[in-house]
PDB file of N, CA, C and O in Angstrom:
ATOM      1  N   MET A   1     -19.716  -2.817   8.061  1.00  0.00           N
ATOM      2  CA  MET A   1     -18.747  -2.973   6.996  1.00  0.00           C
ATOM      3  C   MET A   1     -17.320  -2.773   7.512  1.00  0.00           C
ATOM      4  O   MET A   1     -16.396  -3.456   7.070  1.00  0.00           O
ATOM      5  N   LEU A   2     -17.143  -1.843   8.441  1.00  0.00           N
ATOM      6  CA  LEU A   2     -15.805  -1.571   8.957  1.00  0.00           C
ATOM      7  C   LEU A   2     -15.206  -2.776   9.676  1.00  0.00           C
ATOM      8  O   LEU A   2     -13.985  -2.933   9.699  1.00  0.00           O
ATOM      9  N   HIS A   3     -16.036  -3.618  10.256  1.00  0.00           N
ATOM     10  CA  HIS A   3     -15.497  -4.776  10.973  1.00  0.00           C
ATOM     11  C   HIS A   3     -14.796  -5.760  10.040  1.00  0.00           C
ATOM     12  O   HIS A   3     -13.972  -6.550  10.501  1.00  0.00           O
ATOM     13  N   HIS A   4     -15.099  -5.735   8.751  1.00  0.00           N
ATOM     14  CA  HIS A   4     -14.408  -6.607   7.793  1.00  0.00           C
ATOM     15  C   HIS A   4     -12.946  -6.194   7.627  1.00  0.00           C
ATOM     16  O   HIS A   4     -12.095  -7.024   7.309  1.00  0.00           O
ATOM     17  N   PHE A   5     -12.661  -4.912   7.844  1.00  0.00           N
ATOM     18  CA  PHE A   5     -11.277  -4.447   7.742  1.00  0.00           C
ATOM     19  C   PHE A   5     -10.487  -4.732   9.010  1.00  0.00           C
ATOM     20  O   PHE A   5      -9.261  -4.629   9.011  1.00  0.00           O
ATOM     21  N   MET A   6     -11.168  -5.085  10.077  1.00  0.00           N
ATOM     22  CA  MET A   6     -10.489  -5.298  11.350  1.00  0.00           C
ATOM     23  C   MET A   6     -10.117  -6.764  11.586  1.00  0.00           C
ATOM     24  O   MET A   6      -9.546  -7.087  12.628  1.00  0.00           O
ATOM     25  N   ASP A   7     -10.426  -7.655  10.641  1.00  0.00           N
ATOM     26  CA  ASP A   7     -10.101  -9.060  10.860  1.00  0.00           C
ATOM     27  C   ASP A   7      -8.591  -9.255  10.908  1.00  0.00           C
ATOM     28  O   ASP A   7      -7.834  -8.511  10.284  1.00  0.00           O
ATOM     29  N   LYS A   8      -8.172 -10.250  11.648  1.00  0.00           N
ATOM     30  CA  LYS A   8      -6.750 -10.538  11.797  1.00  0.00           C
ATOM     31  C   LYS A   8      -6.264 -11.304  10.575  1.00  0.00           C
ATOM     32  O   LYS A   8      -7.038 -11.992   9.909  1.00  0.00           O
ATOM     33  N   GLY A   9      -5.015 -11.180  10.300  1.00  0.00           N
ATOM     34  CA  GLY A   9      -4.417 -11.936   9.220  1.00  0.00           C
ATOM     35  C   GLY A   9      -3.938 -11.063   8.083  1.00  0.00           C
ATOM     36  O   GLY A   9      -4.321  -9.898   7.973  1.00  0.00           O
ATOM     37  N   PRO A  10      -3.099 -11.634   7.239  1.00  0.00           N
ATOM     38  CA  PRO A  10      -2.507 -10.866   6.145  1.00  0.00           C
ATOM     39  C   PRO A  10      -3.483 -10.638   4.993  1.00  0.00           C
ATOM     40  O   PRO A  10      -4.406 -11.422   4.774  1.00  0.00           O
ATOM     41  N   TRP A  11      -3.260  -9.558   4.272  1.00  0.00           N
ATOM     42  CA  TRP A  11      -4.012  -9.241   3.062  1.00  0.00           C
ATOM     43  C   TRP A  11      -3.127  -9.333   1.831  1.00  0.00           C
ATOM     44  O   TRP A  11      -3.623  -9.445   0.710  1.00  0.00           O
ATOM     45  N   PHE A  12      -1.808  -9.285   2.040  1.00  0.00           N
ATOM     46  CA  PHE A  12      -0.853  -9.268   0.930  1.00  0.00           C
ATOM     47  C   PHE A  12       0.093 -10.454   1.034  1.00  0.00           C
ATOM     48  O   PHE A  12       0.500 -10.843   2.128  1.00  0.00           O
ATOM     49  N   ARG A  13       0.436 -11.020  -0.105  1.00  0.00           N
ATOM     50  CA  ARG A  13       1.443 -12.072  -0.152  1.00  0.00           C
ATOM     51  C   ARG A  13       2.822 -11.453   0.082  1.00  0.00           C
ATOM     52  O   ARG A  13       3.052 -10.278  -0.204  1.00  0.00           O
ATOM     53  N   ALA A  14       3.708 -12.255   0.597  1.00  0.00           N
ATOM     54  CA  ALA A  14       5.094 -11.818   0.729  1.00  0.00           C
ATOM     55  C   ALA A  14       5.761 -11.891  -0.639  1.00  0.00           C
ATOM     56  O   ALA A  14       5.486 -12.793  -1.431  1.00  0.00           O
ATOM     57  N   LYS A  15       6.632 -10.940  -0.901  1.00  0.00           N
ATOM     58  CA  LYS A  15       7.389 -10.990  -2.142  1.00  0.00           C
ATOM     59  C   LYS A  15       8.357 -12.163  -2.087  1.00  0.00           C
ATOM     60  O   LYS A  15       8.867 -12.509  -1.022  1.00  0.00           O
ATOM     61  N   ARG A  16       8.601 -12.763  -3.223  1.00  0.00           N
ATOM     62  CA  ARG A  16       9.558 -13.872  -3.260  1.00  0.00           C
ATOM     63  C   ARG A  16      10.996 -13.345  -3.245  1.00  0.00           C
ATOM     64  O   ARG A  16      11.878 -13.940  -2.626  1.00  0.00           O
ATOM     65  N   PHE A  17      11.217 -12.236  -3.926  1.00  0.00           N
ATOM     66  CA  PHE A  17      12.533 -11.608  -3.974  1.00  0.00           C
ATOM     67  C   PHE A  17      12.397 -10.156  -3.553  1.00  0.00           C
ATOM     68  O   PHE A  17      11.467  -9.472  -3.980  1.00  0.00           O
ATOM     69  N   GLY A  18      13.311  -9.677  -2.720  1.00  0.00           N
ATOM     70  CA  GLY A  18      13.331  -8.277  -2.350  1.00  0.00           C
ATOM     71  C   GLY A  18      12.635  -7.988  -1.038  1.00  0.00           C
ATOM     72  O   GLY A  18      12.442  -8.870  -0.201  1.00  0.00           O
ATOM     73  N   TYR A  19      12.263  -6.720  -0.882  1.00  0.00           N
ATOM     74  CA  TYR A  19      11.728  -6.213   0.373  1.00  0.00           C
ATOM     75  C   TYR A  19      10.362  -5.607   0.103  1.00  0.00           C
ATOM     76  O   TYR A  19      10.184  -4.895  -0.885  1.00  0.00           O
ATOM     77  N   GLY A  20       9.397  -5.881   0.967  1.00  0.00           N
ATOM     78  CA  GLY A  20       8.085  -5.255   0.830  1.00  0.00           C
ATOM     79  C   GLY A  20       6.977  -6.262   0.631  1.00  0.00           C
ATOM     80  O   GLY A  20       7.136  -7.456   0.887  1.00  0.00           O
ATOM     81  N   ALA A  21       5.844  -5.749   0.166  1.00  0.00           N
ATOM     82  CA  ALA A  21       4.648  -6.566  -0.017  1.00  0.00           C
ATOM     83  C   ALA A  21       4.482  -6.948  -1.480  1.00  0.00           C
ATOM     84  O   ALA A  21       4.885  -6.216  -2.383  1.00  0.00           O
ATOM     85  N   GLY A  22       3.879  -8.108  -1.689  1.00  0.00           N
ATOM     86  CA  GLY A  22       3.514  -8.526  -3.033  1.00  0.00           C
ATOM     87  C   GLY A  22       2.084  -8.115  -3.330  1.00  0.00           C
ATOM     88  O   GLY A  22       1.567  -7.169  -2.735  1.00  0.00           O
ATOM     89  N   LEU A  23       1.448  -8.821  -4.245  1.00  0.00           N
ATOM     90  CA  LEU A  23       0.068  -8.503  -4.603  1.00  0.00           C
ATOM     91  C   LEU A  23      -0.905  -8.950  -3.515  1.00  0.00           C
ATOM     92  O   LEU A  23      -0.621  -9.889  -2.772  1.00  0.00           O
ATOM     93  N   PRO A  24      -2.040  -8.284  -3.424  1.00  0.00           N
ATOM     94  CA  PRO A  24      -3.054  -8.689  -2.444  1.00  0.00           C
ATOM     95  C   PRO A  24      -3.671 -10.030  -2.811  1.00  0.00           C
ATOM     96  O   PRO A  24      -3.731 -10.400  -3.983  1.00  0.00           O
ATOM     97  N   PHE A  25      -4.127 -10.750  -1.795  1.00  0.00           N
ATOM     98  CA  PHE A  25      -4.865 -11.977  -2.046  1.00  0.00           C
ATOM     99  C   PHE A  25      -6.220 -11.977  -1.356  1.00  0.00           C
ATOM    100  O   PHE A  25      -6.978 -12.938  -1.484  1.00  0.00           O
ATOM    101  N   LYS A  26      -6.534 -10.915  -0.630  1.00  0.00           N
ATOM    102  CA  LYS A  26      -7.850 -10.742  -0.023  1.00  0.00           C
ATOM    103  C   LYS A  26      -8.450  -9.448  -0.548  1.00  0.00           C
ATOM    104  O   LYS A  26      -7.732  -8.549  -0.986  1.00  0.00           O
ATOM    105  N   TRP A  27      -9.769  -9.364  -0.498  1.00  0.00           N
ATOM    106  CA  TRP A  27     -10.433  -8.189  -1.046  1.00  0.00           C
ATOM    107  C   TRP A  27     -10.044  -6.916  -0.306  1.00  0.00           C
ATOM    108  O   TRP A  27     -10.015  -5.841  -0.905  1.00  0.00           O
ATOM    109  N   GLN A  28      -9.743  -7.020   0.989  1.00  0.00           N
ATOM    110  CA  GLN A  28      -9.347  -5.836   1.749  1.00  0.00           C
ATOM    111  C   GLN A  28      -8.045  -5.248   1.195  1.00  0.00           C
ATOM    112  O   GLN A  28      -7.886  -4.029   1.124  1.00  0.00           O
ATOM    113  N   GLY A  29      -7.124  -6.120   0.807  1.00  0.00           N
ATOM    114  CA  GLY A  29      -5.876  -5.661   0.222  1.00  0.00           C
ATOM    115  C   GLY A  29      -6.090  -4.969  -1.112  1.00  0.00           C
ATOM    116  O   GLY A  29      -5.460  -3.952  -1.403  1.00  0.00           O
ATOM    117  N   TRP A  30      -6.996  -5.533  -1.933  1.00  0.00           N
ATOM    118  CA  TRP A  30      -7.298  -4.898  -3.218  1.00  0.00           C
ATOM    119  C   TRP A  30      -7.950  -3.539  -3.023  1.00  0.00           C
ATOM    120  O   TRP A  30      -7.637  -2.594  -3.747  1.00  0.00           O
ATOM    121  N   VAL A  31      -8.858  -3.427  -2.050  1.00  0.00           N
ATOM    122  CA  VAL A  31      -9.499  -2.137  -1.776  1.00  0.00           C
ATOM    123  C   VAL A  31      -8.452  -1.114  -1.332  1.00  0.00           C
ATOM    124  O   VAL A  31      -8.458   0.024  -1.802  1.00  0.00           O
ATOM    125  N   LEU A  32      -7.569  -1.511  -0.442  1.00  0.00           N
ATOM    126  CA  LEU A  32      -6.531  -0.598   0.026  1.00  0.00           C
ATOM    127  C   LEU A  32      -5.624  -0.173  -1.122  1.00  0.00           C
ATOM    128  O   LEU A  32      -5.350   1.016  -1.286  1.00  0.00           O
ATOM    129  N   LEU A  33      -5.163  -1.118  -1.904  1.00  0.00           N
ATOM    130  CA  LEU A  33      -4.242  -0.814  -2.992  1.00  0.00           C
ATOM    131  C   LEU A  33      -4.892   0.082  -4.049  1.00  0.00           C
ATOM    132  O   LEU A  33      -4.300   1.081  -4.459  1.00  0.00           O
ATOM    133  N   LEU A  34      -6.097  -0.263  -4.488  1.00  0.00           N
ATOM    134  CA  LEU A  34      -6.752   0.520  -5.535  1.00  0.00           C
ATOM    135  C   LEU A  34      -7.155   1.905  -5.052  1.00  0.00           C
ATOM    136  O   LEU A  34      -7.062   2.874  -5.806  1.00  0.00           O
ATOM    137  N   SER A  35      -7.600   2.010  -3.808  1.00  0.00           N
ATOM    138  CA  SER A  35      -7.951   3.336  -3.299  1.00  0.00           C
ATOM    139  C   SER A  35      -6.695   4.193  -3.112  1.00  0.00           C
ATOM    140  O   SER A  35      -6.726   5.400  -3.347  1.00  0.00           O
ATOM    141  N   HIS A  36      -5.603   3.576  -2.693  1.00  0.00           N
ATOM    142  CA  HIS A  36      -4.337   4.292  -2.552  1.00  0.00           C
ATOM    143  C   HIS A  36      -3.892   4.836  -3.914  1.00  0.00           C
ATOM    144  O   HIS A  36      -3.493   5.996  -4.024  1.00  0.00           O
ATOM    145  N   MET A  37      -3.962   4.003  -4.936  1.00  0.00           N
ATOM    146  CA  MET A  37      -3.577   4.432  -6.281  1.00  0.00           C
ATOM    147  C   MET A  37      -4.514   5.520  -6.799  1.00  0.00           C
ATOM    148  O   MET A  37      -4.063   6.461  -7.452  1.00  0.00           O
ATOM    149  N   ALA A  38      -5.808   5.405  -6.517  1.00  0.00           N
ATOM    150  CA  ALA A  38      -6.777   6.404  -6.984  1.00  0.00           C
ATOM    151  C   ALA A  38      -6.536   7.758  -6.326  1.00  0.00           C
ATOM    152  O   ALA A  38      -6.627   8.792  -6.987  1.00  0.00           O
ATOM    153  N   VAL A  39      -6.232   7.761  -5.043  1.00  0.00           N
ATOM    154  CA  VAL A  39      -5.966   9.026  -4.350  1.00  0.00           C
ATOM    155  C   VAL A  39      -4.700   9.677  -4.913  1.00  0.00           C
ATOM    156  O   VAL A  39      -4.673  10.888  -5.134  1.00  0.00           O
ATOM    157  N   LEU A  40      -3.662   8.887  -5.145  1.00  0.00           N
ATOM    158  CA  LEU A  40      -2.430   9.439  -5.715  1.00  0.00           C
ATOM    159  C   LEU A  40      -2.664  10.012  -7.109  1.00  0.00           C
ATOM    160  O   LEU A  40      -2.171  11.093  -7.429  1.00  0.00           O
ATOM    161  N   LEU A  41      -3.408   9.297  -7.929  1.00  0.00           N
ATOM    162  CA  LEU A  41      -3.715   9.777  -9.274  1.00  0.00           C
ATOM    163  C   LEU A  41      -4.565  11.040  -9.218  1.00  0.00           C
ATOM    164  O   LEU A  41      -4.330  11.979  -9.978  1.00  0.00           O
ATOM    165  N   GLY A  42      -5.547  11.071  -8.325  1.00  0.00           N
ATOM    166  CA  GLY A  42      -6.396  12.247  -8.187  1.00  0.00           C
ATOM    167  C   GLY A  42      -5.612  13.476  -7.772  1.00  0.00           C
ATOM    168  O   GLY A  42      -5.828  14.563  -8.308  1.00  0.00           O
ATOM    169  N   ILE A  43      -4.705  13.314  -6.824  1.00  0.00           N
ATOM    170  CA  ILE A  43      -3.864  14.443  -6.399  1.00  0.00           C
ATOM    171  C   ILE A  43      -3.000  14.917  -7.561  1.00  0.00           C
ATOM    172  O   ILE A  43      -2.865  16.121  -7.784  1.00  0.00           O
ATOM    173  N   ALA A  44      -2.419  13.987  -8.295  1.00  0.00           N
ATOM    174  CA  ALA A  44      -1.548  14.354  -9.411  1.00  0.00           C
ATOM    175  C   ALA A  44      -2.324  15.098 -10.492  1.00  0.00           C
ATOM    176  O   ALA A  44      -1.815  16.062 -11.064  1.00  0.00           O
ATOM    177  N   LEU A  45      -3.538  14.668 -10.775  1.00  0.00           N
ATOM    178  CA  LEU A  45      -4.325  15.330 -11.811  1.00  0.00           C
ATOM    179  C   LEU A  45      -4.861  16.681 -11.356  1.00  0.00           C
ATOM    180  O   LEU A  45      -4.855  17.641 -12.128  1.00  0.00           O
ATOM    181  N   LEU A  46      -5.321  16.765 -10.119  1.00  0.00           N
ATOM    182  CA  LEU A  46      -5.909  18.011  -9.630  1.00  0.00           C
ATOM    183  C   LEU A  46      -4.875  19.103  -9.358  1.00  0.00           C
ATOM    184  O   LEU A  46      -5.167  20.290  -9.499  1.00  0.00           O
ATOM    185  N   LEU A  47      -3.689  18.703  -8.975  1.00  0.00           N
ATOM    186  CA  LEU A  47      -2.665  19.680  -8.598  1.00  0.00           C
ATOM    187  C   LEU A  47      -1.486  19.721  -9.565  1.00  0.00           C
ATOM    188  O   LEU A  47      -0.394  20.143  -9.187  1.00  0.00           O
ATOM    189  N   ALA A  48      -1.691  19.294 -10.785  1.00  0.00           N
ATOM    190  CA  ALA A  48      -0.603  19.249 -11.768  1.00  0.00           C
ATOM    191  C   ALA A  48      -0.014  20.627 -12.033  1.00  0.00           C
ATOM    192  O   ALA A  48       1.177  20.743 -12.325  1.00  0.00           O
ATOM    193  N   ASP A  49      -0.825  21.665 -11.936  1.00  0.00           N
ATOM    194  CA  ASP A  49      -0.340  23.013 -12.205  1.00  0.00           C
ATOM    195  C   ASP A  49       0.268  23.683 -10.972  1.00  0.00           C
ATOM    196  O   ASP A  49       0.721  24.825 -11.049  1.00  0.00           O
ATOM    197  N   ARG A  50       0.281  22.982  -9.837  1.00  0.00           N
ATOM    198  CA  ARG A  50       0.847  23.532  -8.586  1.00  0.00           C
ATOM    199  C   ARG A  50       1.847  22.541  -7.992  1.00  0.00           C
ATOM    200  O   ARG A  50       1.558  21.914  -6.973  1.00  0.00           O
ATOM    201  N   PRO A  51       3.014  22.393  -8.612  1.00  0.00           N
ATOM    202  CA  PRO A  51       3.966  21.366  -8.167  1.00  0.00           C
ATOM    203  C   PRO A  51       4.498  21.568  -6.755  1.00  0.00           C
ATOM    204  O   PRO A  51       4.867  20.596  -6.096  1.00  0.00           O
ATOM    205  N   LEU A  52       4.546  22.798  -6.278  1.00  0.00           N
ATOM    206  CA  LEU A  52       5.054  23.022  -4.925  1.00  0.00           C
ATOM    207  C   LEU A  52       4.084  22.503  -3.867  1.00  0.00           C
ATOM    208  O   LEU A  52       4.486  22.248  -2.731  1.00  0.00           O
ATOM    209  N   VAL A  53       2.837  22.349  -4.223  1.00  0.00           N
ATOM    210  CA  VAL A  53       1.841  21.762  -3.323  1.00  0.00           C
ATOM    211  C   VAL A  53       1.729  20.268  -3.576  1.00  0.00           C
ATOM    212  O   VAL A  53       1.609  19.474  -2.643  1.00  0.00           O
ATOM    213  N   MET A  54       1.771  19.893  -4.860  1.00  0.00           N
ATOM    214  CA  MET A  54       1.550  18.501  -5.250  1.00  0.00           C
ATOM    215  C   MET A  54       2.639  17.554  -4.720  1.00  0.00           C
ATOM    216  O   MET A  54       2.325  16.495  -4.177  1.00  0.00           O
ATOM    217  N   VAL A  55       3.894  17.925  -4.873  1.00  0.00           N
ATOM    218  CA  VAL A  55       4.988  17.011  -4.530  1.00  0.00           C
ATOM    219  C   VAL A  55       4.986  16.632  -3.047  1.00  0.00           C
ATOM    220  O   VAL A  55       5.056  15.441  -2.744  1.00  0.00           O
ATOM    221  N   PRO A  56       4.909  17.571  -2.118  1.00  0.00           N
ATOM    222  CA  PRO A  56       4.877  17.158  -0.707  1.00  0.00           C
ATOM    223  C   PRO A  56       3.629  16.341  -0.357  1.00  0.00           C
ATOM    224  O   PRO A  56       3.692  15.394   0.427  1.00  0.00           O
ATOM    225  N   LEU A  57       2.496  16.723  -0.953  1.00  0.00           N
ATOM    226  CA  LEU A  57       1.269  15.975  -0.680  1.00  0.00           C
ATOM    227  C   LEU A  57       1.351  14.552  -1.222  1.00  0.00           C
ATOM    228  O   LEU A  57       0.910  13.610  -0.564  1.00  0.00           O
ATOM    229  N   ILE A  58       1.909  14.396  -2.407  1.00  0.00           N
ATOM    230  CA  ILE A  58       2.111  13.059  -2.986  1.00  0.00           C
ATOM    231  C   ILE A  58       3.009  12.218  -2.076  1.00  0.00           C
ATOM    232  O   ILE A  58       2.733  11.040  -1.849  1.00  0.00           O
ATOM    233  N   LEU A  59       4.070  12.814  -1.561  1.00  0.00           N
ATOM    234  CA  LEU A  59       4.978  12.067  -0.690  1.00  0.00           C
ATOM    235  C   LEU A  59       4.291  11.616   0.596  1.00  0.00           C
ATOM    236  O   LEU A  59       4.471  10.479   1.033  1.00  0.00           O
ATOM    237  N   VAL A  60       3.519  12.492   1.192  1.00  0.00           N
ATOM    238  CA  VAL A  60       2.807  12.129   2.428  1.00  0.00           C
ATOM    239  C   VAL A  60       1.794  11.020   2.159  1.00  0.00           C
ATOM    240  O   VAL A  60       1.716  10.047   2.909  1.00  0.00           O
ATOM    241  N   VAL A  61       1.024  11.172   1.090  1.00  0.00           N
ATOM    242  CA  VAL A  61      -0.003  10.169   0.776  1.00  0.00           C
ATOM    243  C   VAL A  61       0.638   8.859   0.322  1.00  0.00           C
ATOM    244  O   VAL A  61       0.111   7.785   0.612  1.00  0.00           O
ATOM    245  N   ALA A  62       1.752   8.930  -0.376  1.00  0.00           N
ATOM    246  CA  ALA A  62       2.413   7.709  -0.861  1.00  0.00           C
ATOM    247  C   ALA A  62       2.987   6.879   0.279  1.00  0.00           C
ATOM    248  O   ALA A  62       2.875   5.654   0.278  1.00  0.00           O
ATOM    249  N   PHE A  63       3.605   7.552   1.256  1.00  0.00           N
ATOM    250  CA  PHE A  63       4.264   6.817   2.332  1.00  0.00           C
ATOM    251  C   PHE A  63       3.397   6.648   3.579  1.00  0.00           C
ATOM    252  O   PHE A  63       3.747   5.865   4.462  1.00  0.00           O
ATOM    253  N   GLY A  64       2.295   7.352   3.669  1.00  0.00           N
ATOM    254  CA  GLY A  64       1.430   7.285   4.844  1.00  0.00           C
ATOM    255  C   GLY A  64       0.910   5.898   5.181  1.00  0.00           C
ATOM    256  O   GLY A  64       1.000   5.483   6.336  1.00  0.00           O
ATOM    257  N   PRO A  65       0.365   5.161   4.208  1.00  0.00           N
ATOM    258  CA  PRO A  65      -0.195   3.844   4.533  1.00  0.00           C
ATOM    259  C   PRO A  65       0.817   2.694   4.547  1.00  0.00           C
ATOM    260  O   PRO A  65       0.417   1.536   4.665  1.00  0.00           O
ATOM    261  N   MET A  66       2.098   2.980   4.430  1.00  0.00           N
ATOM    262  CA  MET A  66       3.097   1.910   4.430  1.00  0.00           C
ATOM    263  C   MET A  66       3.061   1.045   5.690  1.00  0.00           C
ATOM    264  O   MET A  66       3.277  -0.161   5.576  1.00  0.00           O
ATOM    265  N   PRO A  67       2.804   1.582   6.878  1.00  0.00           N
ATOM    266  CA  PRO A  67       2.688   0.702   8.048  1.00  0.00           C
ATOM    267  C   PRO A  67       1.536  -0.303   7.931  1.00  0.00           C
ATOM    268  O   PRO A  67       1.620  -1.413   8.456  1.00  0.00           O
ATOM    269  N   ILE A  68       0.472   0.087   7.248  1.00  0.00           N
ATOM    270  CA  ILE A  68      -0.644  -0.851   7.040  1.00  0.00           C
ATOM    271  C   ILE A  68      -0.198  -1.970   6.109  1.00  0.00           C
ATOM    272  O   ILE A  68      -0.445  -3.145   6.379  1.00  0.00           O
ATOM    273  N   TYR A  69       0.461  -1.601   5.010  1.00  0.00           N
ATOM    274  CA  TYR A  69       0.966  -2.621   4.089  1.00  0.00           C
ATOM    275  C   TYR A  69       1.922  -3.579   4.808  1.00  0.00           C
ATOM    276  O   TYR A  69       1.838  -4.794   4.626  1.00  0.00           O
ATOM    277  N   ALA A  70       2.815  -3.040   5.613  1.00  0.00           N
ATOM    278  CA  ALA A  70       3.786  -3.877   6.321  1.00  0.00           C
ATOM    279  C   ALA A  70       3.107  -4.790   7.330  1.00  0.00           C
ATOM    280  O   ALA A  70       3.471  -5.960   7.451  1.00  0.00           O
ATOM    281  N   ALA A  71       2.130  -4.271   8.050  1.00  0.00           N
ATOM    282  CA  ALA A  71       1.445  -5.073   9.069  1.00  0.00           C
ATOM    283  C   ALA A  71       0.571  -6.156   8.454  1.00  0.00           C
ATOM    284  O   ALA A  71       0.328  -7.183   9.087  1.00  0.00           O
ATOM    285  N   ARG A  72       0.102  -5.948   7.248  1.00  0.00           N
ATOM    286  CA  ARG A  72      -0.822  -6.891   6.609  1.00  0.00           C
ATOM    287  C   ARG A  72      -0.159  -7.765   5.543  1.00  0.00           C
ATOM    288  O   ARG A  72      -0.848  -8.349   4.706  1.00  0.00           O
ATOM    289  N   THR A  73       1.170  -7.858   5.569  1.00  0.00           N
ATOM    290  CA  THR A  73       1.903  -8.727   4.650  1.00  0.00           C
ATOM    291  C   THR A  73       2.273 -10.016   5.365  1.00  0.00           C
ATOM    292  O   THR A  73       2.675  -9.995   6.528  1.00  0.00           O
ATOM    293  N   GLU A  74       2.135 -11.140   4.665  1.00  0.00           N
ATOM    294  CA  GLU A  74       2.506 -12.442   5.238  1.00  0.00           C
ATOM    295  C   GLU A  74       3.960 -12.415   5.682  1.00  0.00           C
ATOM    296  O   GLU A  74       4.852 -12.185   4.865  1.00  0.00           O
ATOM    297  N   GLY A  75       4.206 -12.643   6.943  1.00  0.00           N
ATOM    298  CA  GLY A  75       5.571 -12.682   7.456  1.00  0.00           C
ATOM    299  C   GLY A  75       6.219 -11.328   7.632  1.00  0.00           C
ATOM    300  O   GLY A  75       7.398 -11.251   7.978  1.00  0.00           O
ATOM    301  N   GLY A  76       5.480 -10.257   7.403  1.00  0.00           N
ATOM    302  CA  GLY A  76       6.039  -8.919   7.549  1.00  0.00           C
ATOM    303  C   GLY A  76       6.987  -8.567   6.424  1.00  0.00           C
ATOM    304  O   GLY A  76       7.208  -9.353   5.503  1.00  0.00           O
ATOM    305  N   TRP A  77       7.532  -7.397   6.513  1.00  0.00           N
ATOM    306  CA  TRP A  77       8.493  -6.944   5.508  1.00  0.00           C
ATOM    307  C   TRP A  77       9.888  -7.326   5.958  1.00  0.00           C
ATOM    308  O   TRP A  77      10.336  -6.930   7.034  1.00  0.00           O
ATOM    309  N   LYS A  78      10.555  -8.081   5.145  1.00  0.00           N
ATOM    310  CA  LYS A  78      11.958  -8.415   5.359  1.00  0.00           C
ATOM    311  C   LYS A  78      12.559  -8.766   4.004  1.00  0.00           C
ATOM    312  O   LYS A  78      11.834  -9.018   3.041  1.00  0.00           O
ATOM    313  N   TRP A  79      13.854  -8.779   3.937  1.00  0.00           N
ATOM    314  CA  TRP A  79      14.522  -9.106   2.687  1.00  0.00           C
ATOM    315  C   TRP A  79      14.341 -10.600   2.406  1.00  0.00           C
ATOM    316  O   TRP A  79      14.566 -11.443   3.274  1.00  0.00           O
ATOM    317  N   ARG A  80      13.937 -10.899   1.199  1.00  0.00           N
ATOM    318  CA  ARG A  80      13.746 -12.298   0.778  1.00  0.00           C
ATOM    319  C   ARG A  80      14.592 -12.545  -0.477  1.00  0.00           C
ATOM    320  O   ARG A  80      14.653 -11.714  -1.383  1.00  0.00           O
ATOM    321  N   ASN A  81      15.231 -13.696  -0.499  1.00  0.00           N
ATOM    322  CA  ASN A  81      16.103 -14.013  -1.631  1.00  0.00           C
ATOM    323  C   ASN A  81      15.594 -15.193  -2.462  1.00  0.00           C
ATOM    324  O   ASN A  81      16.354 -15.765  -3.243  1.00  0.00           O
ATOM    325  N   GLY A  82      14.344 -15.558  -2.307  1.00  0.00           N
ATOM    326  CA  GLY A  82      13.754 -16.622  -3.119  1.00  0.00           C
ATOM    327  C   GLY A  82      13.815 -17.993  -2.481  1.00  0.00           C
ATOM    328  O   GLY A  82      13.253 -18.940  -3.031  1.00  0.00           O
ATOM    329  N   ARG A  83      14.462 -18.136  -1.364  1.00  0.00           N
ATOM    330  CA  ARG A  83      14.576 -19.453  -0.726  1.00  0.00           C
ATOM    331  C   ARG A  83      13.520 -19.693   0.348  1.00  0.00           C
ATOM    332  O   ARG A  83      13.399 -20.808   0.854  1.00  0.00           O
ATOM    333  N   ASP A  84      12.757 -18.664   0.699  1.00  0.00           N
ATOM    334  CA  ASP A  84      11.737 -18.815   1.760  1.00  0.00           C
ATOM    335  C   ASP A  84      10.511 -19.535   1.236  1.00  0.00           C
ATOM    336  O   ASP A  84       9.556 -19.751   1.982  1.00  0.00           O
TER     337      ASP A  84
END
């Protein structure tokens, strides 16, 4: 199963306007996005009463997989103004 995540090519569409990744178009992108959101939600719910622990952990988990998103976006992350 892990070899399906190692295939070459993008998982996310490039945004038409702005910087970053758009929505996923392959199942690997959807798995990454939904699991990322689930982990963030789980941390927020489990540690809601401990904000001094929750906030740094949320920041690490939120920004940790950004290199994966950038590497798996069509054309990489760059500023787009709608003309590409």
